[in-house]
N, C-alpha and C positions, 0 to 999 in steps of 0.2 A: 748402772748404779747398784752397789752391793749394800743392802740395808744392814748387814752385820759389820759395816766398817766402823772403825773407832771414831770417837767424838772428835769433830774438827774444831779448829780454833773459832771461838765465838764470833760469828759474822756480825753480830750487833756491835761488838766491840770495834770491828773495822769501820762500821758505818759512822760511829761516833768519832773515831779518829779522823775520818774524811772531812768532818765538819770544822776541824780545828782552825783552819785558815780563813773560815767564812765569817762575815759579819752576822750578828744575831738579827733575826727578823722580827719586826714588831708584830705582836700576836694579841688579838682580842680574845681573852679568856672569858667565856660566857658563863655567868652565874657560878663563880667559884666560892660556894658558901659552905664547903665541907673540907675536911682535912686532906682527902685524896686530891681533890682539884687544886688546892693551894700548894700542897707538897710537890705535885707534878710540875706545876708553873714555876715554882721556886728552884726545883732541881734543874729545869731546863734553863732558867736564868743563870744559875750558877755555872752551868756547863757552857755558857755563851751561845746557846742555841737560839733563844728568844729574848725579846724585850717585851714582857707582859703588860698589857692593859687589862686590869681586872674590872670586868663589866658586870655590874649587878647591884643589889641593895648594899650600900656602903656600910650600914650598921651591921648587917649579917655577915659580910665579908670580915669585918674587923673583929667581930665576936668570935667567929670560927678560928681566925688567926690567933687571938688571945687565949682561947680555950686550949689550943694545941701548941701553944708557945712557938708560933711561927712568926718570923720577922718579915713583914711586908712593906717596910718603910722605903724600900727601893722601888716599889711598884706604884704606878699611877692608878687610882681608882676612878672609874667612870660610873656614877650612880645611875642605877635603873631600878625601878620599884619592884619588879617581879621577873620571873624567868622568861616570859614571853617577850616583854620589853627588852630584856638583857640581849636576847637573840637578835631582835630588830636593830638594836643599837649597835651591836657588833658588825652586822651587816652594813649599817650606814657608815661606820668608821672605815670599812673597806672601800666602799664607793666613794668616800671622801678622800681616799688616798692616805689615810692615817694608820691603817693596819695592812700587813701583807699576808696574813694568815689568820685563821680562826681555830681555837682550841675549846672543845666542849667541856663544860664543867659539870655541876650537879643538877642536870636537867635532862629530860627525856630527848633522844635523838630527833624525834618528830618535831620538837619545838625549835631545834636549831634548823633543821632541814626545811621547815615550812617557811622560815624567814629567808633562807638562802635561795629557794626555788620561786619565790614570788615573782610573778610575771613582769612587774614593773619596778619594784623596788629591791629585787634580789640580785643574785650574782651569776645568773645564767650566762652561758656562752653558746656558740653554735654546736658544741660537743655535749652529748648526754653525760650527766654526772655518774660516777660509779666509785664503788669502795674497793680498796685493795688491802687485803691482809698481807703483811710481810712476816714471815715466820723464820725463826732460827730452829730448825729441826736437827736434833743431835745426830741423826743417822743420814743427814744429807749434807753434801760438802760445800753448800753455798746457800744464800738466802733464797727462799721459795715464796713466790707471790701467788695468792689465790684471789680470784676475782669472778664475779661480784657476789659477796656474801652478806650485803647489808642494805643495798639501796634498791636495785632493780629486781623485782620478784620474778616475773617471767618475761625477760627481755626478748625482743624480736631480733631478726638478723641485723637490721641497721643499728639497733642499740648494742648488740654484741660487738659490732665493728668499732664503735666508740669505746666500749669497755676494753677491748683489746688494745686500741691505740692509747688510751689513757695508761694502761699498764706498761706498755712499751716505753712511754715517756718517763715513768717513774723508774723503770729498770735502767734507762740511760742516765738518769740523774744520779743514780747510785753507783755508776761506773760500768754498767754492762753495756758495751757499745752496740752489740747486735743481739738482743735477748732472744732466747728460744721459747716459743710459745706452744703449749700443748692444749688443744681444744678437746675438752673431756666429754665423754658419753659413756654408755654402759658397754660399748663394744667398739671395736676398731675398724669395722667395716660399715659402708653406707647401707642403711636399712630404712626404707621409707616410713615404716610404722613407728620408728623412733626418730622424731623430727629433728632432734639435736644432732644426729649423725649427718643429716642432709645439711643443716646449717653450718656444721663444722667443715664440711667440704666446700661450701660456698665461701666461707671466711678465708680458707686457704687459697681459693682461686682469686678472691678479691686482693689478697696479698700479692699474688702473681701479677695482677693487672694495676698495682699501684694505688688501690683504694685503701690499703692498710700499709703503712710504711715503717721501716726501722727495725723489723724483727723477722725471724724465721718461724712460720707457722707449720704445724702438722696436726691433723685431725681428720676424722674423729679417732681419739685414742682412749682406751679404758685407763682407769687410774694406774693400774699395774704397769702397763707398758709405756705410760708417760714418764714414770719415775724409775723404771728399772730396764736397763739395756738387755739384761738376760731375758726378761719377760718379752721384750719386743722381738728379740731374736728368735725366741720360740714360736712367735706368731708370724715370722718372716717379714717384719716391718723394717724397711730400708729407709732410714731418716736419721739426721743428726740431732733431733729433738729428744727422742726417747732416752731416758737415763741421764739426760743432762738438761732437762727443762728448767728454765728460770721462772716461768709464768704458767699457772694452771688456770684455764678458763672453765668455770663451771657451767653446766647447761641452764641453771636457774639458781635463785637465792638459796632455796632449801638445800640443794646439793653442796653449794659452795660453803654454807655455813656449817653443815655437818662435816665436811672434809676438814675445814680449819679447826673446828672444835675438837674433832677427834685427834688431830696431830697435836694439839695443845694438851689435852687431858690424858691421852693414851701414850703418845710418843715423847712427851715432855717439852714440846716446842714452846719457845718464848714467842710473843707476838707483838706486833704494832699494827696500827691501822690508820689509813688516811683516805679521804674523799678527794677525787680529782675531777676535772671537767668543769669546775666553777672558776670564777675569776682568780681565786686563791685557793691554796690547799686548805682543807678542813680536817683537823685532828678529831676523829670520832671515837675516842677511847671509851670503853665501858666504865661504869662507875665501880665495877669490881676490879678493874685493871690496877696493877701496882705501878710503882714509880718508874721501873724499867720500861714498861710499855709506853708510858706517857713520854719518857725521855726520847725513845727511839722514834716514836711518832713525830716529835718535835724535830728530830734530826732529818727525818724523811722530808718534812715540810721545808726545812731550811735548805736541804740540798735541792728540792724541787724549785723553790723560788730562785735560787742562784743559777740553776740550770736554765731556767726560763729567761732570767735576766741576760744570761750569756748569749742565748739564741736571739734575743731582741737586739743585742749590740752587734751581731754579726752582719 
């Protein structure tokens, strides 16, 4: 991969186009009491990505819509008195089969996730939940996924196996049949004093033995030889992943978050984000994210839901 390459066609446009034939997914929008939350939900409604259920204090939702001249007449409002109750109500809607996805509004991520991970009333599955950033990087020829940068702080080996499997499932949902997965560390050789190198090698062997399926894994790889074929060649790395990675798996949350934010703020990448491994996709956009980020996050959720429905029907 030559980082001096000209800007590619916007891969987010391709993703949004891929949703055109799909039915919108019913989405519980949690505590949408500000303009950004309502605008994102309404934009996704207009694009046919979601059918929003606005879950939160009805008076505040209507006041925010009126203040910013937003028409929410097409949206059902489910009254919940405060943000914590909004999150619990959204989770209950999923458990009752009334919602196929969750979208975070104007509340802290911890409030949403505490309801989602509740041991008895939440949306847990046998899979560890993890977050995936999907980036449209101007200097990279296709969507680039980074995981986990928002949920698992110091994931152990088995958690990383789920993190990888979740990301592979999302890549397949957006049309990458056999995603290429780079397991990142500080260097590309196994060095016991850096545990992430050992775990990267173990993940690759787990893929060889069928414990992780659907992707091609390589690691440990440093960031440069993960995204640059030239850098990998200079190190003598013989693999189909370097320079063509679809997924970058960070050693921990701090590293993943910094990689994603650097690409956004220094390389001009557009971003979307989604949590996987729960019963339904969860759109965990930041309160600072713009409408494009919320739209593409909704598109990812819609593609994921329909991909899962397709597998269930097979």
